[in-house]
N, C-alpha and C positions, 0 to 999 in steps of 0.2 A: 368534653369540657362541661362542667356543671357550675352553676352559680348557687352558692349556698350562703345562708346567714348563720354565722357562728355565734354561739353564746359562751362568753368567757367572763367570769366574774361572779359575784354573789347575787342572790335574788333573781337569777335568770336574766340579768340585764344583757341586752344585745350590745356587744362592743365591737363588732367587725363584720364586714362583708368580704367573702373570700371567693376566688376562682379556684375550682378544684381540677387539677390535671392528674388524674390517677390518685396517687398517694400524696401528691404535692399540693399545698395550699398557698395561694398567693393573694396578698391583700389587693382587693379590687377597687379601692377608693380612687386610686390614681387612674384607673381605666374608665370610671363612671362618666366623666364629662364627655369623652369621645363616644362612649356607648349611647349616652342619652342624645347627643347631637345627631348621630347616625339614625337613631330610631325616630327622632323628631323630623329629620329630613324626609324619610320615607312616608311619614304620616302626612306631610304637607303636599306631596306629589302623588296623584292617583289617576287612574284611567278616566277617560271622558264618559259621562253619563248624560241622560236626557235633561237632568236638572241644570246642566252647564250650557244649554242652548243659548240663552241670553248673553252669558259671559263670552262665549266664543264669537258670537255675532258682533258684539261690541269690540272685542280685542282684535278681530280680523282687520279692522280699519287702522290699527296701530302697529301691526307686525311687519316682519321682513321675511321675504322668501329667500331660502338658502339653496335653492335648486333652480338654476336659470332656465332650463328647458321647460319645466312645468310652469314657471311664472310667465314666460314670454309666449310659448306656443299653445299652452293648454288653458290659459286664463284660470290659474289656480284659485279655487274657492275653498278655504279651510273648513267652513261649516259643513259643506257637502261632504268633504273628505272625512270629517270627524264622524258624521252619521254613517257613512259607508264603512268606515273602519270599525265602528261599534258593532255593526251587523256581521261583517266578514270576520272580525276579530284577528286579522292577520295582515291585511293589505296596507293600511296606513294608520297605525295606532296613534292616538292623540292622548297626551298626558296633560293634566291640569295641576297648576300650582297655586296655592293660596297661603297668604301669611296668617299667622295666628290671630291677629286682630281683624282680619278680613278686609283691610284697606288696600292691599296689593294682591294682584293675581296675574297669572300668565299661563300660556300653554305652548306646547311643542308638538309638531306633527311629523311623523316619520314615514318614509316610503321604503318598503322592503322590495329588493330586486327579485327577479324570477328565480335566480339561482340560490336564493336564500343565504348567501354568504356575504352579501354586501347590502348596505342600506344607506339612504340619503336623508338628510334633514330637509323636509319640505318647507316648513314654516315655523317661525318662532316669534311670539308676541308677549309683551310689547317690545318694540325695538328700542335701541339705546337713545333714539331722539326724543322719546317720551319719558324723560327722566324727571324724577322728583327729588333726586339727591342733590348734594351740595356740589358747587362748581369750584374747581381749583383755579389758580391764577392764569394758567395757560389754557383754560377752557375745558379741560378734561373733567370727567365725572369721578368724584370721590366715592360716592355710594349711590344706590338707587337700583335700577334694573339689572345691574351687574349680578347681584345676588340671585335674582330671579333666573337669569340665564345660567349661572353656574349650577344652581339646583336642578333645573330642567335638563341640562346637558348631562349631568352626572347620572340622573335617573334614566335618561334615554339610553345611555350605554348599558346600564343594568338591564333594561327591558329587551333591547335587541340581542343581548347576550343570551337571554332565555330562548330566543328563536333560533339560536345557532349561528347568528351573524358574526362574521370575523372582523368587519371594519365598518365604521360609520363615517360618512363623507359629508362635508359642508362646503358651500361655495359662497364667498363673500367678497366685497370690494377690497382690493388689495391695499387701499389707503384708508379704509373706513375704520371706525372705532370697534367694529366687531372682531377684527383680526386678533388684537391682543387678548380679548376676553376668551376666544376659542383656544388660544395658546395656553392661557391659565387653566383651562379645563382639560388640558392634556392633548389637544389636537396639534398636528404638525403639518406644515406646508409640504406637499409632494409634487405639485405642479401649479403652473399659472396659465391662464387662458385669456384670450381676447375674443370678444363677441362682436361680430360685424352684422349690420342690418342693411337690407336692400329694400327700399320702398318700391312699389310697383311702377311708379312713373319715373324712377331714376335709373332703371336698368339700361345698360348699354351692352347688348348681347352680340349683335351682328350674326355672322354666319360661321359655321365650323365645317371642316372637311369630313369626309366619310370615315377616315381612319381614326378620328377621335370621338366618334359617336359612342354613346353608352348603350348597353343592352341590358335587359332585366337579368337578375341573378338566377342561375340555374343550380340545381342540387350538386352538379359536378364541380361547381366553383367553390364550394364551401371549404374544401381543404386548402386551396390556394389563398382564400381569404384569411384563414387562420394563420397561414405562413406570413402573409403580408402584415397582419397585425403584430405578429411576433417580431418582425424585422423592422417595424417603424415605430413601435411604442416602447419606451424604456422598461426594463424588467421590473423596477420598483413600482412603476405605475400599473403594470399588468397585475401585480399582486393584489391591488385594491380596487381596480376598475376593469371589469371584463369587457370584451368586445361588445358593441351594440348588438342587440338580439337580431340575428340574421333573418329569422323567419318573421319578424315583426316589422311593420312599416313598409316602406318602399325601398328596395335595395337594387343597386345597379353596379355593373362592373365594366371595365374597359381593358382589353388585351392589346398588346403591341403586335408588331408584324411577326414576331417569333412565337406568338400565342402565349406569352407570359403575362400574368396578371399585372397590369400597370396601376390600376386604381380601383378602389371600392368606395361607393358613395351610399351612405345611409340617410334616408329622408324620412322624417317624422312629420306627418301632417296633423297638426293640432287643431283645436277648435277655432283658434283665432289667427294662427300664423304657422309658418313652415320652419322646421329646424333641420339643419344639414350638418353632417359630419363627413369629412373627407379623409381617406387613407390612401396616400399616393406613394408609390415606390420611389426611393431616392433616385433611381435611374430615369424616372419619368417626371421629375420635378420641373424640368425645362418645358414640359408641355402642360403645366398646371393651369395656364390661362385657357387653353383649349378645353381641358377637362372641366373647368368651372363653367365655361360657356355651354358645354354639352349638358351639364346637369341643370342649368337654368332653362335650357330648351325642353328638358323633360318636365320640369315643374316651373312653368312660366310665372313670374311675379304678377300679382294683381294689385291694382290701386288700393283695394280694401284688405289686402292680405300680404303682410310683410314676410320676407325671407330672412331668417337668422342663421348665421354660420359661426360655429364654434371652432376656434383655431388655437391649439395648444402651442406654447412657446417652443417646445422641442421640435415642432414641425418646421420644415425648412422653407415654408412659403415666403414669398416677398410681398409685403403689404401693398406694394404698387399694383400687383395683379388684381387685388380686390378693389382698390380705388379706381382702376381703369374700367372696371365693370360696373361701377356705380355704387359699391358698398361704402358705408361709412362706419366708423368704430362706435359701437354702442357703449362699451365699457370694458374694463380689465378686472379680472377676479383672481383671487388666490383660492386654490382647491386644497382643502385640509382634510386630514383623515385621523381617526383615532382607532387603534386596534383594540378589540375586545377580548382577544385571546393571546396567549403567550406560549411559545414553544418551550417545552421542558424535556430534558433527557430522562428516560425511564431507566431505573437501575435494573441490571440483569439479575434474575433470580439466582439464589445461591446454587441450586442444583445445576442450572445451565452454566454458571461460571465455573463450577468444578469440572464439568464434563468438557469444557472448552480446552482445558489443558491436558487431557488424556489422549495420547496418540492412538491411532487405529492399529490394532495388533493383527497378526496373521489369522487367527481363528475367525475373526469377523469377516474376512474376505474370501472364504473358501466356497461358500454357496451363495453366489450373488447373481450372476448373469449366465447367459449361454456362451458357448465358444465364439470367439470373434475372429473372423477371417480377414486379415489385413488386405489381402489381395482383392477381395470382393467388396470390402468396405461395409459389411453388413453382419448382423448377428446370425449365427447358424443354429438351427433347432436340432441338429444331430448331436447325439451324446457319444462320448468315448467310452471305451472299455465295456461296451455292452451294458450300459447303465439302464435301469428300468425306465419305461416311458414316463415322461413328466419330470424326471430328475435332471437338473441342469448343473453341470460342474464346470468351473473354470478355475484355473490356477493363476493366481496373481503373484508376481515377483515383487517383493518389497525392495525398494531402492534406499 
């Protein structure tokens, strides 16, 4: 496709702008508003540089974390992540948005997973609470930081697509104003989760028997862990969220009396708190209270270090098990995803399509394999009729 300026009329007057598709010329005036809007959008969003240090430092106090594990366990610091991402150029890219008049600005920070197929939105600023737009009668925002969010989210999908990422994930309050904005940007809810917190002085652990104790994960457990993940996590969720990295963090398993894997516990010890994920086999859910106590004995709560537990709604745990151990609900979130790739069917080449309809004829099946002895169930290297060495003949009967 070529963009050309056509000259039609007298005195060389320019009378039209055309899009050239081979020999076809299409008037481009009707496409110019969309083309200019797209180009202007990409001009306003750019990667983080050192000149944005003051901006990111100021906006870090007005933003919102969209990744609960990083925010609660690792004490997320956007400025430090922006500097690290600029140096590494891949781990956590940060994008800056500025309006044309320079009065509004924002940034988004992205975390790329180790498998390079999934990414999380770490931080987005400013949040919707710092709005300068008009308010509607019901308290909603008519305009303001919505445009900042939509521009940054659109460009974030474009950036992660360049890295080969298949999906972009965000976690927000399921009743907050961020949820409808993300849906407008093309995100869809694929799971909901409850986050529970246990303060060090509120733990009620007690004792657990020997049969329910956890042991460190061994390499021979990895296959069973993969099977447990496949049997407990819905297929649609598996497509956008891989199993927590087995080799990273602290991983523990529990097996039943038949040596079957009953539970897998992944513990991430962050800089300020501990984050836990449990994968319990449906047949062992009746022992979930003992499994939880065993995990808390492995990583005992400390008064200065809270323990957070992420529980997805599709998991069959009873909230009473957590409450009896001293946990309290921190919040409920919707987990949204936007896919950056689309599956398409590739047309079969004409030569292959033509060959598909041609049946195999007898001459093609004359010199194929060695004689096959059905009684022995193996190929014989002996040749019949005193054929020269190396020549293998077999007669196939077409049915």
